[in-house]
N, C-alpha and C positions, 0 to 999 in steps of 0.2 A: 607401486607405492611401497616404500620400505618404512618399517616402524622404528628404525634406528635413528637417533638424533643426528643432526648434521655433523659431519666430521669437523673436528676442531672447535666445536661449539661448546667448550667447557664452560661451566661446570657440568658434570654428569650427575643426574639425580640419584639419590639412594634408592634401594629397593628394585623391584621389577617394573619395567616401564612398557606401556602399551599405547598405541594409537587407538582411539575409540570414536564411535559415533559417525558423524557425517562424512569424515574423510574416508573411512572404510566403506561406507555405503556408496559414495560417489565413485570411488575407484572401481568397485565391483560393477557399477552401472556404466563404466567407461566415460564418466564425466570428469571434467577438470576439477582437481582438488585445489581449493584456494587456501584453506586454513586447516591446521591439524590441532586437535585437542588430545592431551595425554592423560592417562591415569597411572598413578604410582601406587603399587601394592607393596606392603610390608615396610613402610617408612612412617616416621613421625613428622609433625610440623617442625620440631626443633632441628631434626636432621636436614629438612629441606632448607631451613634458614642457614644452618651451618654450611650447606653446600653452595650458598650464594643466591638462592632463589628469592624473589621479592613477593611478599604476600599481597594479594589483591582481593581475596574473597571476604565478603562481609558475613554471609550466612553459613559458609562452610569453607574448609581450607583449600584455596586455589592460589597458585603461585605463577609468576611470570619468569621465564628463562631470561637471564640478564642480557643475553646476546640476541637470541631469536625472537624474544617477546611472545613465544608460544605459551599457551596455558597448560600447566601441569596441576591436576587435582588429585588429592589423596583419595584412594578408594573409600567409599562411604556407603552407609545404609541410611534410610529415612523411615521414620515412624510418624504416622498421622496423630496429631494431638489436638487440633482445633480446626474449625471451618476455614475455608479459603486456601490459597496457594502458599501462604506463609506459615500455616499451622503445622509445622513439622519439627520433629526432634531428630537432629543429625548425629550420626556416630561415625567418626573417621579415626581409625587406629590401625596399627599394623596387622591386626587379626582379620580385618575385612578382606574377603577374597575378591578376585576379579569377577567371578560369577555373581556374587552378591551385589557388586556395584552395577553390573549390567542389568540385573533383575529390576532395579528401581527405575529404569528408563522407560520412556513412553511406548515406542513402537519397536517391534522386532527388528526392522531394518536399521534402527538406530542403536541397537543393543549388541553390536558386534565389536570385536577388538582384533588387533593384529600385533603379534609379538615382534621381537627384534630380528627373528629369522624369516619374517614375512608370512608366518602361518596365521590363518584366520581362526579366531575363537568365536564360536557361534552357538551358545547354549540354548537360544530361544527361537531358532528357526528363521533368522533374518535372511539367509541366502535363499531358502525355499520361498519366502514371501517376495523377494526380489524377482525370482523367476516367475512367480504366479501373479505378479503385479498387484499385491495386496497390502493395504495398510492395516496391520493387526496389532493390537495391544500386547504387551509382554505378559502381563498377569493381572490378577484382581486388584493389585495396588494402583492400577491405572486410575481408578475412580477417586483417588485421594487428592488429585491435583487438578483443579478446573482449567488451568492454563493448557492442559493437554487437549482439551476440546478445540481451542484455537490453533494449537500446533498441528493437530491432525488435519484441520481444514486448510491450514497453510501448506502442509505437505501435499494435499490433494491438488492445490493450485500449482505447485512445483512439478509434481509427478502426475500430469493430467491423465495418463493412461492407467493409473492405479485406482482401484476401487477400495472403499472402506469395508472391512470385513463386517458382516451383519452383527456379529456378537460385539464387536467394538462399537458399532453405531448404537446398539442397544444400551451399552454402558454409558455412552455419551448422553443419551436421552434420559437415563436414570439420574445422571448427574445434574442435568438441567432441571428435572422435576424436583430434585432434592434441594434446589436453590444454590448449588455450589457456584454457578456462574455469577450470581449476584454478589459474591464476595470478591470478585476480581477488582483490582485497582485500575483506575483509568489509564495510567501510564503503560501497564502491561497489555491491556486491551489494544491500545493504539500501536504499541510496538509490533504485535502480531498482525494486526490488520494492515499496517504499513508494509510489512515484509510480504504478506500475501498479495497485496495489490501489485507489487513489483514482480511477481512471478509471471510465467508465460501464459498461464490460464487462470486469471484471477476469478473468473466466474465460478470455477470449481470450489473455491473457498466459500463463497456465499451459498452455493448449492448444498454443501455439506453442513454448513451452519443452519440452514433452513431445515434440512432433513432431521437434525437432532433437536430442533426447537431453540437453539442458542441465539439465532439471529434476532428473534423477537425479544430477547432479553438484552442483548448487547447493542443492537441497532434497530429498535422497533420502528423507527421512521423509514428505514430501508425495507424492512420485512413487510410493511403495510402496502407496498407498491404492487405485490403480487395479487392478481385478481381484479385490479383496477383497469377498466377498458379505456381505450383511446381511439381516435379516429382512424379507421382502417385505410383511408386514402393516403394518409401520411405515414401510417404505421401498420404495415401488413401483419406484423407480429401481434398487434392489438394490445396484448397484456403489458402494462407498464413495467412490471418486474422483469419480464423477458427482454423488453427494450433496454433496460438498465444493463443487463448482462451482455447484450450485444454491443452496447457502447463501451463497456469495460474491456471487452475483447478487442474492439477496434483500437482503443487506446494502447493496449498491449502490443497490437500489431504495428502501431506507429512508434513503438519504443518510447512512449511518453514518460516524462519524469513523474515522480510521486505527486507533486501538487496538481498536475493535470489529471492524474487518475483519481485523486480524491475529489476534485471538482466534478469529474464525470459521475462519480458515485453519488454526489450530493445534488446534482443539477435539477432533478425532477422530483424531489421529495414532496413538493407541494401538491402534486397530482393525487397523492393519497388522501388529501383533505378536501378535494373538490366535492361540493355538495352533490348528492345523487341526481338532483333535477338538472344539473349542468353537464352531466356525462353524455357522450364521451368527449365533449370538448372540455378544455381545462383553462378557461379564461381566468387570468390573474394568478396562475400557479407559480409564476416566477417570484413574486413577492413572498408568497408562502414558503417557497423553497429556500429563499434566503434566510427567512426567520427560523425555519427548522434547522437548516445547516448551521446557523450560529449557535443554536442550542446544543447540537451534537458536538461542535468544536469546543464549547465551554465544558461540556460534561466529560469529554475524553482528553481534554487539554491538548488539542491538535495544534501543531506548530503554526505560527502566524502565516508563513508563506502559503501553506495549504488552505488554511481557513480564509485568507483574503482572496485567493484565486477562486475558491468555491463561491464566495459572495458575488464576485464580478460575473462569473459564468452563469450562476443561477439567475441573476437579475437581467443579464443582457443576451443570453444565447438566442432567444427568440428574435431579438432585434438584429443580431448578427446574421442569422439565417435569412432574414428578410431584407438585408441591407442592399441587395442587388437592385432593389426598387428605389433606393434613397438617392436624393440629389445631394449636391455638395454640402449644403447647410446641415442636412440631417446626418450625413456621414460624419461631419466635423463634431456635431453634438454627441454622437455615439463614441467617437474617439475620446472626447473630453470626459464623458461619464465613466469610461474605462480607465481614465488617467493615463491614456496611451502616450500622450505627448511628454509626460514626465517619466513614464516607465514603459518604453517601447518593447523591451525584452519580455516583460510580463504580458504585454498585449499579444505577443506571438504565442505565448502559452494559452491565453484565452482562445485564440483562433484554433490552436491544436485541439483543445477540448471540444470546441464547436465542430470541428471536422470529425472527431470521433462520434459525436452525437449524430451528425449527418450520415455517417457510415453505419451507425448502429440500428439498422432496420432489417427486418426479416423478409421472407417470401421472395417475390420477384420484383421488389422495389428497384427501380433503375439506378444503377451505380454511376451517376453523372458526376463530372468534375465539380468540386466544391468551389463555385465562383466567388463567394464572399471573401475567401482567404486572400487570393492575390489582389483583389480589388481594394480591400481595406488596407493591406500592407502598402500598396502603391499610394493610396491616399495619405497614409501616415508618413511615408517618406517625403511626400510633397509638403505636408504641413510642417514637418521638421526643418525644411529648407528656409522657412521664413525666419529672418533675423529680428526677433522681437526687440532686442536691445537697440539695434540701428534705427528701427522705426520709432522707438520711444524717444531717441535723441532728436530725430527729425521733427516729430510733433512738438516736443518741448521747445526746440529752437524757434518754431513758428508760433510759440505762445499757447500751444494747446494744453489742455488739462488732462488729468489722469483718465477721465472717462473717454476722451478723444483718443488717447493712446490705446486703450483697450479695444476701441472700435476699429482703429486702424490695423491692429494686429489681427483681429478677428476677420476683417475684410480680406487682408492679404492671405491669410490661411485658407479662407474659403475659395479665393480665386486659384490658389495653388492646387487645392483639392480638386476643383472643377476641371482644371487642365489635366490633372493626373487621371481622372475618371474618363475623360474624353479619349485620352491616349490608350487607356486600358480597354475601352470599348472597341477601339479600332484594331486590336490585336486578334 
């Protein structure tokens, strides 16, 4: 990786320019570098504007290169002035050094820079911590920004072989105890959770958040699942929290999109509210899961596609698992409750989440093929072949009423599903 801007990509920023942060870290790890962020030392905002850069920073001076659209930020320092992650006073002027800018960053592995000659500037031991596979805070100012708790957990999900340094974990616990996490705004919490869920080891994010006590503040509904037992014959891992982590990892293994991973995270929330005298069975947990997931979605302002999928999976995953026992009429009712006839692509995501739930079991649980998935997809394809419009015209021509049209369509779909199920059973 070179720190020199692309050839011919004028204008050239004023001052001294360095690639910083994730691009340097990923290059040293041998990972593909997707985006580059730049720091400009010794320049003013006006000089950046005069050079043709477009301002985009709201809280501090950040500019976009007019041709590459890469971000160039003026070197800056930050001073804590109030609680929360917005309570900072920012200073960005030509006197701020590169080392000062790097010092305000969260982790040592993110506090490195590379100059135009390709030399690494590493004043806080980032290369050492990369070799030792450690997530370590840069300095005591780490405690000033509660978002860093979420970021450390997210990096643990990305770099699963890295451990959080004990002193960093202690600082994170102190921040939780001081109530800093409670000052986080919903949008930022969702942003970090969503990014962590899409990493290769999402369970690591939740393990780190639990270790420092932040999960109980950010997602108490999820945190409550640990220590809740379930039937050992279906769940050798027994603990509901451990099952949830296995399901998340299964979703990651399937390369599932974010709505599926969010639905997996939400699907069993109701088990934490099962009355003690009903354990380890969790009768009725589906409805409770839907209710709790809706509350989480409202609190964190979760996007509609994620919230809606979580609602369907929460309500229907048990029925999907048992659907191999259903006849054509029951299968058709399941498809209709999932709105599969109108939204077949979303139903495929429902089934992917249910597959992850099926795979998310520990111990020696037999890894059998997940029969509901191909069976329900075959039934859906068959139901979709029914031409409801043509049937409506036939019934209307014969003098039939709306109720008779609905009955004719339902009968035709049930017959089509029945044939599909018979064919599926013969395979």
